[in-house]
C-alpha positions in Angstrom: -20.8 -25.8 8.0 -17.9 -25.9 5.7 -16.4 -23.0 3.5 -15.1 -23.5 0.1 -13.4 -21.7 -2.7 -14.1 -22.3 -6.3 -11.1 -20.9 -8.0 -11.7 -20.5 -11.8 -10.7 -18.5 -14.7 -8.8 -18.8 -17.9 -5.7 -20.8 -18.8 -2.7 -18.9 -17.5 -4.4 -16.4 -15.1 -2.3 -17.7 -12.1 -5.0 -20.2 -10.4 -2.7 -22.6 -8.7 0.0 -20.2 -8.1 -2.8 -18.0 -6.3 -3.9 -21.6 -4.6 -0.4 -21.9 -3.5 0.6 -18.6 -2.0 -2.8 -18.5 -0.4 -1.6 -21.8 1.4 1.7 -20.6 2.4 0.2 -17.5 3.4 -2.7 -19.6 5.6 0.6 -21.4 7.1 2.1 -18.1 8.2 -0.7 -16.8 10.1 -1.7 -20.1 11.6 -4.7 -21.0 9.5 -5.7 -24.3 8.0 -6.9 -24.5 4.7 -7.0 -27.8 2.2 -6.3 -27.3 -1.6 -8.2 -29.5 -3.9 -6.9 -30.4 -7.5 -9.8 -30.5 -10.0 -7.8 -30.1 -13.0 -6.9 -33.9 -14.4 -4.1 -32.5 -16.9 -2.0 -31.0 -13.8 1.3 -32.4 -13.2 3.3 -30.5 -10.6 1.8 -29.0 -7.4 3.5 -25.9 -5.1 0.9 -27.0 -2.4 0.0 -29.9 -0.4 -3.0 -31.8 -2.3 -5.6 -32.5 -0.2 -7.7 -34.4 -2.7 -6.8 -35.1 -6.3 -9.2 -35.6 -9.4 -6.4 -37.7 -10.9 -7.4 -40.5 -8.2 -10.6 -40.6 -10.0 -9.7 -40.2 -13.7 -6.4 -39.2 -15.6 -6.4 -37.0 -18.6 -3.6 -39.0 -20.2 -5.6 -42.3 -19.8 -8.6 -40.9 -21.2 -6.5 -39.6 -24.4 -4.9 -42.6 -24.9 -7.9 -45.0 -24.6 -10.5 -43.2 -26.3 -8.5 -41.3 -28.7 -9.5 -37.9 -27.5 -7.6 -34.4 -27.8 -6.5 -32.4 -24.7 -9.6 -30.4 -24.6 -12.2 -33.2 -25.3 -10.3 -35.2 -23.2 -10.6 -32.9 -20.3 -14.2 -32.3 -20.6 -14.6 -35.9 -20.6 -12.8 -35.9 -17.4 -14.9 -33.2 -15.9 -18.1 -35.1 -16.9 -17.0 -38.6 -15.1 -16.3 -36.3 -12.1 -20.0 -34.9 -12.3 -21.4 -38.5 -12.7 -19.2 -39.4 -9.6 -20.4 -36.6 -7.3 -22.3 -39.0 -5.0 -19.6 -41.6 -4.6 -16.0 -40.4 -4.9 -16.7 -36.7 -3.8 -19.2 -37.8 -1.2 -16.2 -40.3 0.2 -13.6 -37.7 0.0 -15.7 -34.8 1.6 -16.5 -37.1 4.4 -12.9 -36.9 5.4 -13.3 -33.4 6.5 -14.9 -31.7 9.7 -18.1 -29.4 9.4 -16.0 -26.2 9.5 -13.1 -27.1 7.4 -12.1 -24.5 4.5 -11.5 -26.2 1.0 -10.1 -24.5 -2.0 -10.8 -26.2 -5.4 -8.2 -25.5 -7.9 -10.1 -25.6 -11.5 -8.9 -26.1 -15.1 -9.0 -23.3 -17.1 -11.4 -24.1 -20.2 -13.9 -21.5 -19.9 -16.7 -23.6 -21.1 -16.6 -25.4 -17.7 -17.7 -22.1 -16.2 -19.5 -20.3 -18.7 -22.4 -22.8 -20.2 -21.7 -26.5 -19.1 -23.4 -27.5 -16.1 -20.6 -29.4 -14.5 -19.4 -26.8 -12.2 -23.0 -25.7 -11.5 -23.7 -29.3 -10.7 -20.3 -29.8 -8.7 -21.3 -26.6 -6.6 -25.0 -27.6 -6.0 -23.5 -31.0 -4.4 -21.2 -28.8 -2.1 -24.2 -26.8 -1.0 -26.0 -30.1 -0.2 -23.1 -31.0 1.9 -23.5 -27.7 3.9 -20.6 -25.8 2.4 -20.9 -22.0 1.8 -19.0 -21.7 -1.6 -17.6 -18.5 -3.4 -16.5 -18.3 -7.0 -12.9 -16.8 -7.3 -12.3 -15.5 -11.0 -8.7 -14.7 -11.8 -8.1 -12.5 -14.8 -4.4 -11.5 -15.7 -3.4 -8.1 -15.2 -2.1 -8.0 -18.7 -5.8 -7.7 -20.0 -5.7 -4.1 -18.7 -3.3 -3.3 -21.7 -5.9 -4.0 -24.2 -9.5 -2.7 -23.8 -10.8 -5.9 -26.1 -9.3 -8.1 -24.1 -10.5 -6.7 -20.8 -14.1 -6.6 -22.2 -13.7 -10.0 -23.2 -12.6 -10.7 -19.8 -15.5 -9.2 -18.1 -18.0 -10.8 -20.4 -16.6 -14.6 -19.3 -16.6 -13.2 -15.6 -20.3 -12.3 -15.9 -20.9 -15.5 -17.8 -19.6 -17.4 -14.6 -21.6 -15.3 -12.2 -24.7 -15.9 -14.2 -24.2 -19.7 -14.6 -22.6 -20.6 -11.1 -25.3 -18.4 -9.0 -22.5 -17.9 -6.6 -21.1 -15.2 -4.2 -18.2 -13.9 -6.7 -15.0 -12.1 -6.0 -12.9 -11.0 -9.2 -9.4 -10.6 -8.9 -6.9 -9.0 -11.3 -3.8 -11.5 -11.0 -0.1 -10.9 -11.5 -0.3 -7.0 -10.5 3.6 -7.3 -9.8 3.9 -7.0 -13.6 1.7 -3.7 -14.0 4.6 -0.8 -14.4 2.0 1.8 -13.5 -0.6 1.2 -11.2 -2.1 4.7 -11.7 -3.6 3.5 -14.8 -5.6 0.6 -13.1 -8.6 2.5 -11.5 -10.5 2.4 -14.5 -10.5 -1.4 -14.7 -11.0 -2.1 -11.0 -14.8 -0.6 -11.3 -15.3 -0.6 -15.1 -17.3 2.2 -16.3 -19.5 1.3 -19.2 -19.0 4.8 -21.0 -15.0 4.8 -20.7 -15.1 1.2 -21.8 -17.5 2.1 -24.8 -15.3 5.1 -26.1 -12.1 3.2 -25.7 -13.8 0.2 -27.7 -15.0 2.4 -30.6 -11.4 4.2 -30.8 -9.7 0.6 -31.2 -12.4 -1.3 -33.4 -13.6 -0.3 -36.8 -16.8 1.8 -37.1 -18.9 -1.3 -38.3 -18.5 -2.9 -34.6 -20.0 0.0 -32.9 -23.4 -1.3 -32.4 -22.0 -4.4 -31.1 -19.6 -2.4 -28.6 -22.4 -0.5 -27.5 -24.5 -3.7 -26.6 -21.2 -5.1 -24.5 -21.2 -1.8 -22.4 -24.9 -2.0 -21.6 -24.6 -5.5 -20.5 -21.8 -4.3 -18.1 -23.8 -1.4 -17.1 -27.1 -3.5 -16.7 -25.8 -6.2 -14.5 -23.4 -3.6 -12.4 -21.6 -6.7 -10.8 -18.4 -6.6 -12.6 -15.8 -5.1 -10.4 -12.0 -6.4 -9.7 -9.7 -6.6 -6.5 -6.0 -6.3 -7.5 -3.7 -9.0 -6.2 -0.1 -8.8 -5.7 1.3 -11.8 -4.4 4.7 -10.4 -3.4 2.8 -8.4 -0.7 1.1 -10.4 2.5 -1.2 -7.4 2.8 -2.6 -7.8 -0.6 -3.3 -11.7 -0.2 -4.9 -10.9 3.3 -7.3 -8.1 1.6 -8.3 -10.6 -1.1 -8.8 -13.3 1.6 -10.9 -11.3 3.7 -12.9 -10.3 0.9 -13.7 -13.9 -0.2 -14.4 -14.9 3.7 -16.7 -12.0 4.1 -18.7 -13.7 1.3 -19.3 -16.9 2.5 -19.5 -15.6 6.2 -16.4 -17.0 7.5 -15.3 -15.8 10.7 -18.4 -13.4 10.6 -17.5 -12.1 13.9 -14.3 -10.6 12.6 -14.3 -7.1 11.1 -13.3 -6.9 7.4 -10.7 -4.0 6.9 -10.7 -2.1 3.9 -7.5 -1.2 2.5 -6.9 0.9 -0.8 -4.6 -0.6 -3.2 -1.3 1.4 -3.1 -0.2 3.1 -6.6 3.1 4.1 -4.9 4.3 0.2 -4.4 6.2 -1.1 -7.0 
């Protein structure tokens, strides 16, 4: 059985930086992972690329030949990947052993993991190849400075959960930029009543019904929680990795240690 992380999240949330830091951490502890680039627009990498979608199709070529813009071109590339799951992807996966651990660095277009079937079909193909897959959703910690941004991030995360139907770990990335870490507790496990109160204080009265529905949606699913990640700290990276490993039953004989995020650390 193989293991895989599907690293998703909005553009600029730190997905590639997470993949690079995770690779370096695993190198340090003597563990092997393989990072896969699924972004046809990517140019530079801080990690060795084990598989690269650009070997199948390039965004620049698509934009030039078909006259598409960046977003339309990227969607075309991903749909082309979907059409080649049984050919290109299967051939690439055959290069790895049954117990290999792959990390897929995905593009940041929200529609890929919210409502179009491309990544869902990609995941199903991995599962048919006997991979245990976990979705790793990154949200920039700066979203917690504005409750409206945070609720939109929660909705996108919830949409990905429903769409992909995978074990799911939500990460608040770039925690090194948060000045007062004591203020993040309410955002790690969002309390719908608190979110509703803050939304109503921030937005015009005409949006109160909408705010109530959004808060009830978070409460109804009761699945949206976040793990803070500070890439400066090896303990933080290891804690996130242990949570993901637990989801996909990697090293299931090992104990997963619980470590509270220390608000005293800068």
